[in-house]
C-alpha positions, 0 to 999 in steps of 0.5 A: 136221644143223642145216640138215637140221633147219631144212629139215624145219621149213620143210616144215611151212609148205606148203599146209595151214593151221597150226591142224593144226600148232598143235593138236598141238604138245603131243603132238609128232608123236603126233597130228600124223602120225596117219593113216587114217580116225581120223587124218583125223578128228583133222585135221578136228577140229584145224582146227575147234577152232583156227580156229573155222571150218568143218572139213574134210569132203570135198575138194570143200569145201576142195581147190583145183583145182590143175592148170594154170589153177586157177580154181575156188573153194569151193562155199560163198559167202564174202567176204574181209572182212579184205581191205577193213577194218583197217589195210593192210600197212605193208610195213615196208620190204617195198614195191618202189619204182618211179619213172616215169609210170603209166597205163592203156590205152584198154581200162581195163587196165594200161599202164605209160608208155613200155613200162616198169613204173616208176611215179611214186611208190612202190607196193606190188606187191599194190596195183599188181596189184589196182588194175590189175584194178580199173581194167579192171573199172571200164572194163567198167561194174562199180561201183568198190567192187564192182570192187575186191572182185571183184579181190581175190576173183579174185587170192586164188583164183588164188594158192589162198589161198581155201581157206587163209583158210577155215581160218586167220584173217589180218589185212589186214596179214598178207595184203598184207605177204606178197603184197608180199614174194612179188612184190617180188623179181622186177620182170619177173614183177610187170610180167607179172602186172599186165598179164595179171591186169588183162586176164583176172582169172586166171593160169596157174601159169607166168605167176606162179610165176617168182617162185621163180627170183628166190630160187634163187641166194640159197640155192645156198651150201648145196650138200651132196650129200645136201641138194642131192639131196633138199632142193634144191626147198626151198631157195627156200622156206627162203630166203624164210622167212629173208629175210622174217623178217630184213626185219621186214616182218610185224606180225601178232603171230605172225610165224612163222605168218601170212605164212609160211603165205601164202607156203608156200601159194603155193609149194604152188599153184606146184608143182601140189599140191591143198590138203591136206584130211583125206580126202587124209591120207597121200596121196603125190604128185609135183609140180614146176614145169617149168624152175623147181622139179623134180618131187619127192615129197610126202605130205599129213599134219596139218601140210600137204604134207611132203617124202617121201624114201626112198619109192622105196627103201622100197616098190620090193620090196613089192607093194601087193596088199592094201588095208590092208596095212601095213609099216614103213620099213627106211631111216627111223625112224618111217615107215609105209606103207599100201596103198590103191587108188592105191598106197602111202600114208604112214600113222602109227605108231598105225595100224601098232601097232593094226592087229591090235588089235580096237577095239570099242564099249567104250572101252579104253586100250592102250600102244604096244609101242615107246614107254612114254610113248604110249597109244592110246584106242579110242573109238567104234570108232576108235583115237586118241592118248590124252591124259593125261586119257584115259589116267588116267580111261578106265574110271573111272566119272564117276558124280557131278558134282564127283567128283575123281580125283588124277592121277599127275602131281605137278609144279606142285602136281599135277593133279586131274580133276573129273567134269562133265556132259560127263565127266572134265576137268581141275579148275580151281584154284578147284575144287581149292581147294573139293575134293570137298565137298558143297554140301548146305546153302544158305549153307554156307561152306567155307574153301579147301584150298589158300588158307586165306584164301579161302572159298566159299559154297553158293548156289543149289545150287552152290559160288560165290565168297563175293562172288557170294552175298548178305551180311548185315552192312553194312560187313563187309569181306573179301579175295579173294586169287584175284582178283589181289592180295587185292581187298577186298569190302564188304557193303552192303544185302545185296550185296558190292561191290568196294572198287575201284569208286567208289560214292556210295551207301555211307554216308560213314563207309565212306570212313574208317579205323574205327581212328582217332579223328577230330576235327571242323570246322564251316564257319561259312559254310554249316554243313557239318561235316567230319572232321579228322585229325592227321598229323605235327603238322598238322591236315588235313581228312579229307574233300573241301571242299564249299563252294559259292562265290558264282560258280557257274562257279568250282566244281562238284559232283563228283556230285550228292548224293555228299557224300563227293566234294565239289566241284571248284574252279578255280585262281582259287577254290582260293586263297580256298575254305578256311574261315577259319583253314584254307588249302591244304596246301604241298609242305613239309607233303606231303613230310612224308608220307615217313617218316624210314626211307623210304629203307630200305624194300624196293622192294615197300614203296616201291611201296605206300607212298603207299596209306596216304594213300588211302581204300580205296574207289575207290582201287585200293589194296586189295592194301595197307594202305590209309588207315593215316593216316586222310587218306582221299584220293580217286581223283577226278581232274580235273573230268569235263568235256570233255577234262578227264575223268579218274577215274584219279588222286588230284589236288588243289590245293596251294600251292608252297613258295616265298614267293609261294604259287603254286597248283599241283597234287598227283599222288598215286600208290601209288609216288610223288607229284609237284607240277606247274604247272596249266593254267588250265582245271583243276578239282580238289578241295581238302583244307585244313590248319589254319594 
């Protein structure tokens, strides 16, 4: 049964784009296999909503001509830009290496030297095919760039991929890696494909579909009678899928989707099936490839072409004598049939169970007679599978914007529905936190119902986060626990500002701890006055040094007019930059930052421990107790010049603790600090300590 289940999953890879499959995974087969007019519409909307591209509208728009020599492209023009931009497929070991001399014949087509297909250097099959055709087109006078584009366009059309590319987004690497793999299994077929495609720009199925023979023997060990009878055609495809995954050839970000869709679509083309479009939903077709893949029955559903077993057994004694007539399979569970002009088609459980229930203009919900968890919605005179939201809100008036309705779902805090302009919808956490409370007075403030640390303001007739509305008290500070860790906001000039943002417009006192009593230092050289703070027996400057030394090339203003940021100094200037009686701190003094009980702290406390030495503004420590020490270190990085531009770190000049007092630099993070030798072109800020 395991192999049976695996093969069934493989069937989903065929032909149709995966958005249908992805769009309905949450509802399992409830929608994925819905048919008839409503089901076809569901398939169309699923494709549109997931891929963002043009949905199915008719077979002429998206179906590919599938009989024999398929060359017809879609009527609307397009260009496969992704095949010309972005990183090419790396192969990941998927390329086929050939070793001999390559060349082209007098007509510009592909000509392997000495009648071999071996090449002087390693090549990828996809590139080999495209380059062969490009060379031929160039010899016929087509400009090289346009020739390559034409070759790519022709080749994806030959493989029936143009319709697939309209419905699913692929990267250049997706396409190249998948096609490299397809043609890497059989060098004889590859040689033929390169020659024929180079000359014609087209291929018959028989000219390239021999690739499936190359994988046949890989799957023969499965051989149970039932599986051999019904699933032998899929052994090839399933072996491909397993083989591709094991070779690590794809790097699309979703290795189970993009490459296997391409491979499945080529398989579809080889057995002669048209593209599985919405208007073909439920259609039954027999397809195969002479001497390669035996004829087998398939049916089109929202996941693409699926293997159809027991069809003859189910329908042999039941005449298709009335359009719309339906019956349930007696041999397979959850299989239903409908009579159409072309005979018995596969239909859905929903269509079968609602066939005798009128669906008028008024919305209504009915429960499946066989499944208590399944509900059907009649809307716009069509039946569809009802979502949980539709099941619970159909018939409930959405007569006031903001009106809320509690769902019967109680897990994970419960679900709340909210009335919007467009109708009922699932409420966001923020909307649930505000609740069904009227925004009826400008400036009205309410506390969060679920997060009491959060508050909201009625602003411009709508509830908004407090930091999006004006504020009235300068230097007022508030946390927003909804923004990833209690982000602080500061009120200045009537507007809230995030404390993470570096802002030189703030008054200097905003950067200090208002609960600490600071001392003062006046630099007699230029009259500048600084705040100082005592920490562990040492007096520190609580501001960056601003002294401009005589040689202007040795120090630079961090930002014009930004007093709090101070200046950046060269390593030469750092040795003498401090005022008389003051010097650079050394590593011994910096190691005093760690308290005696540091090793007994929790990991969480250690991760935020050094935030207590940083100013809250511009330092990203807003989730913790910033600046408890009052030292107010700033996150300014290196001097913003050339390759040294860096605002992401707390970096300062310090002394090493050896007797020579070599100047090194301090890196101060939230979790740890370290000291390191400096490059000569570093320019860093300075904090001085009293000698």
